[in-house]
C-alpha positions, 0 to 999 in steps of 0.5 A, a space after each residue: 462470519 456473523 460475529 466479530 472475528 479474526 483468523 488463523 493462517 491458511 495457505 502457508 508455504 510448507 517449507 520455509 527456507 533458513 535465512 540469516 537476518 544479517 550479513 555483510 556487504 559483498 566486496 565485489 565491485 558493482 556491475 554495469 546494470 542491464 537497461 530496461 525501457 519504461 514500457 516494460 516497467 508495470 507498477 504492480 502489487 500483490 498479496 501473500 498468504 492469508 487467514 481463515 476466520 476464527 475468534 482471536 484477540 492476538 492480532 491487530 485491533 479490527 472489526 467485522 462488518 457486512 454489507 449488501 451488494 444490490 447489483 448481485 444480491 449478495 451480502 459480503 462480510 469483511 474485516 477492517 483495522 480499527 474500531 467499528 465506525 457504526 457501533 463505537 462511541 467516544 474514546 473507544 473509536 480512537 485506535 492506535 496500532 504500533 507499527 514496527 518499521 524494519 529497514 531491509 538493506 538489499 545488495 544486488 550485483 555488489 550495489 546496495 539499495 538500503 531501506 535504512 536510507 529512507 527511514 527518515 523520509 518515511 517518518 517525515 511523510 504523511 504516513 506518520 507525520 500530521 497534515 491538513 487534508 482539506 486541500 491538495 496543491 496538485 493531483 493526477 490528471 489523465 493526460 492522453 490516457 491510455 496513451 503517453 503521457 498519462 497520469 500526469 501532474 495537474 492542478 489540485 483543489 479541495 480534498 477532504 473538505 470536512 476534515 479541513 483544519 484537522 491534523 491527521 495521518 494519511 490512513 487516519 484521514 482515509 478511514 475517516 473519509 471512507 466512513 464519513 467520520 470527519 470534522 469533530 468525530 472521535 473516530 481515528 486509526 493512528 499509526 505509532 512507528 517504532 524503528 527496528 534495526 536494519 537487516 541486510 539481505 545479499 541476493 544471490 546471482 540467480 535470484 536478482 539483478 540490477 537494472 537501470 531505467 532511461 532516466 539513469 535510475 538504478 534499482 534492484 530487480 528480484 525474483 518474487 517467489 524468492 523474496 516472498 520466502 525471505 519475508 516469511 522467514 523474517 516473520 518467523 524468526 524475529 524475536 520482537 514480532 508482536 501479532 498486535 503490531 503491523 510489520 513493515 519491511 521497508 526497502 528502497 528502489 527494490 522491485 520484483 519480477 515473476 515468471 523467471 523473467 527479470 523484464 516481467 516487472 515491477 511489483 513494488 509491494 505486497 501485504 499479507 497475514 499468517 501464523 509466523 510468530 517465533 518460528 511457527 504456528 502456536 496452538 492457541 485453542 482458538 486464540 492463535 496469534 496472527 501476524 499482519 505485515 507488508 513489504 513496500 519500496 520507497 521509490 526514488 523520484 524518477 524510478 517510475 515517474 517521468 520528468 516535469 510532472 509527466 507519466 506516473 507523476 505521483 508514483 514516487 516516494 511513499 506512493 507504494 507504501 500508502 497503497 499497501 498500508 491502505 490495503 492492510 487497513 481495509 483487508 488485514 487478513 487478505 480474505 475480504 471478497 467482493 463482486 469481481 471488478 475490472 478497471 481501465 486504469 489498472 487492467 493488469 490486475 485483471 478481473 479481481 474479486 479482492 477488496 484491494 483498495 489501491 489496485 484500481 487507482 495505482 499510479 493516481 495520487 496527489 501532492 501533500 506535505 513537504 519532502 526534503 529528501 532525494 529531491 535531486 535530478 536523476 543521474 541523467 539530469 531529469 527533474 522528477 522530484 517536486 518537493 512534495 510527498 505523493 500518496 496514492 488515491 484509495 477506493 472506498 468500500 461503497 465502490 466495490 459494493 455497487 452502492 448508489 447513492 453512497 450514503 456511507 462515505 464523506 460527500 463529494 467536493 461538489 454536489 453529486 447524485 451519488 451523494 458520497 465519494 467513491 475514493 479519497 480524492 473524490 472529484 480530484 480523481 478525474 476518471 469517471 469510473 471512480 465517480 460511480 460504483 464499480 462495474 463488472 468484468 464483461 
């Protein structure tokens, strides 16, 4: 781990099932969905596959760093996407990664949940469109956490104050704030979207069903292992797959269940890496192609979010996509290990040793940009949309590494003993556990 590195796949499923990459819609009439309660809908994410570290240039542009954790005396190595903020200069600090957006149209119980329907909304979102990150009009506040209502809409304020006036994409703003490369810095991580043809997947009866929540929002609920294999198959079969690109499989209102229990849900995204290129691993004599990819669902307002800025207010539209893109950027090969952490805000992730920057703050976010898509009330008349996009907050490297003071990241919005912020939202995240380094699992 002592040199600039990349990887070759590990932990691949040994037998990948055959999958047609297109299909026609079923002519069967949609069935009446089963009803699920809000308290059964956990907002979950996961990872898939991973990669061992070997020298290679046939993957996304990335850099290797290491950092000392003073809490346990361990030096951790990590790979991140982009240029090394500590050693680049001028134009070499400005990296653009091409993103293949692959809409996936899913048919469950005769009803379609089309990723192609949310392509325009995704392209117009802060993920790819430019915005000023100097302030945010609204942000998540605790509410009655851990009781409902929690993670509700609250007032906004100063966000990334040192980038005020700069027009940036979300992940660019996040990485700049993480390493205090704001203002006039030439440091950038830009995403260049290329939209590919839609793919249709018809989910067989045993592998998925349609559910309806108390707001009347219908969504597809699919077996997680079956769905993971579908994504692996696509990585192996799509002719345009390029290991230097990020692949985004985009769905709308699709979640996953585990343990053969459709009510044990709802995973709405994952990211991963592997040597899936064009039908399987290629022998590269140390320079194997390694594909990074993610799947996430665009969430119709009201799928997770409650009416009028209530519980999980920010968990709508691009929240899950922003989560997975940020985790891809900070851990592209799913191999970055840190001292174990646990948070009260996301206890369902347990005691984790992964550098998963979105997991600690899932459901916590802020409003940004103008969203003109899918702003109507839910089928039962609940108004959950508010005219904004809702990116997720993202935890920074110094939080995981127990650094205090934090001299790496952008300063907090108000003076702090720890100097730098531990998440993108900084003081806008009102949970004290993100104003100081992570704690352990005891």
